[in-house]
C-alpha positions in Angstrom: -10.9 -4.0 14.2 -8.7 -5.6 11.5 -6.8 -8.5 12.0 -4.1 -6.4 10.5 -5.1 -3.3 11.8 -4.3 -5.3 15.0 -1.1 -6.7 13.6 -0.1 -2.7 12.9 -0.6 -1.6 15.8 1.1 -4.4 17.3 3.8 -2.6 15.4 3.7 0.6 16.4 2.1 1.3 12.9 -0.7 4.0 12.6 -3.4 3.6 9.8 -4.7 7.1 8.4 -6.0 7.0 5.4 -6.2 10.0 3.2 -8.2 11.2 0.4 -7.8 9.2 -3.4 -7.0 12.4 -4.8 -3.2 12.8 -3.0 -3.2 8.9 -3.0 -3.8 7.3 -6.3 -0.8 7.5 -7.9 0.7 5.1 -4.5 -2.9 3.5 -3.0 -0.7 3.4 0.4 2.5 3.4 1.6 4.7 4.1 4.3 7.0 5.6 6.4 7.6 4.1 10.0 10.7 2.2 11.2 11.3 -1.5 12.2 13.9 -3.0 14.1 16.1 0.2 14.3 16.1 0.9 10.7 13.3 3.3 8.8 11.5 1.9 5.8 9.5 4.4 3.6 10.2 4.9 -0.4 9.9 8.1 -2.6 6.2 8.1 -2.6 5.8 8.2 1.6 9.6 10.9 1.0 7.2 13.2 -1.6 4.1 12.3 0.1 5.8 13.3 4.3 4.6 10.6 5.4 5.1 11.7 9.6 7.1 8.4 11.0 4.7 5.7 12.1 2.1 6.4 9.8 0.7 3.9 6.9 -1.5 5.7 4.9 -4.5 4.4 2.6 -6.3 6.3 0.0 -9.9 6.0 2.3 -10.7 4.7 -1.5 -9.9 1.0 -0.7 -11.0 1.7 3.1 -13.1 -1.9 2.9 -10.5 -4.4 1.6 -7.6 -2.7 4.6 -7.2 -6.4 5.3 -5.4 -7.0 2.1 -3.4 -3.6 2.1 -2.4 -3.8 5.5 -0.8 -7.5 4.6 0.3 -6.5 1.4 1.9 -3.1 3.0 3.2 -4.7 6.3 4.9 -8.0 4.6 6.4 -5.0 1.6 7.8 -3.3 5.0 9.1 -6.7 6.2 11.0 -7.7 3.7 12.1 -4.0 3.2 13.9 -4.6 7.3 15.2 -7.8 5.8 17.4 -6.1 3.8 15.2 -6.3 0.3 15.3 -3.3 -2.1 12.0 -1.6 -2.7 11.0 -3.6 -6.6 12.0 -6.5 -4.2 10.0 -6.7 -1.4 6.8 -5.0 -3.5 7.4 -8.5 -5.6 7.7 -10.9 -2.8 4.6 -9.5 -0.8 2.9 -9.5 -4.0 3.4 -13.1 -4.4 2.2 -13.4 0.1 -1.1 -11.8 -0.8 -1.4 -14.1 -4.3 -0.4 -16.9 -1.8 -2.9 -16.3 1.3 -5.8 -14.8 -1.4 -5.8 -16.5 -4.3 -9.1 -18.4 -3.0 -10.6 -15.3 -1.7 -13.4 -13.5 -3.9 -13.4 -10.9 -1.9 -9.9 -10.2 -2.8 -10.4 -10.7 -5.7 -13.0 -8.2 -6.4 -10.0 -5.2 -4.5 -8.0 -6.8 -7.5 -10.2 -6.2 -10.7 -11.4 -2.5 -8.8 -7.7 -1.7 -8.0 -6.6 -2.4 -12.0 -9.6 -0.2 -12.7 -8.7 2.6 -10.8 -5.2 2.3 -12.1 -6.1 2.3 -15.9 -8.8 5.6 -15.1 -6.0 7.5 -13.7 -4.1 7.0 -16.4 -7.5 8.3 -18.3 -7.2 11.9 -16.9 -3.8 11.8 -17.2 -4.4 11.7 -20.9 -6.9 13.7 -20.8 -5.2 16.5 -18.9 -2.3 16.1 -20.6 -0.2 14.8 -18.0 0.7 11.6 -19.2 4.1 10.2 -19.0 4.7 6.7 -20.0 
């Protein structure tokens, strides 16, 4: 079990993998309680994530520690009172600081952005694309 999975479990968060077709627009999201506060976001609400769970696309399982680090840090920032966008940005900055020299993290970023482009291409082909 990875370090971040253990951290999530200590915080009473269950990590759940879902098919990428369900998660492709979000990659990962959550609906948890931290410091007595419900912390979720529009994706967590839309997907109907049960309380106490962090959902991750099964496509990203090999990058679990990076994703969980980002999600947990974002949840902590949200519990401190930051808004969704601010918390996401601050969490991204912590990821960059912590992992900037990690080749596997850099590989993950490339794959993640390629996946984003593939999703947009699929949406254009299907007529669902809304810029």
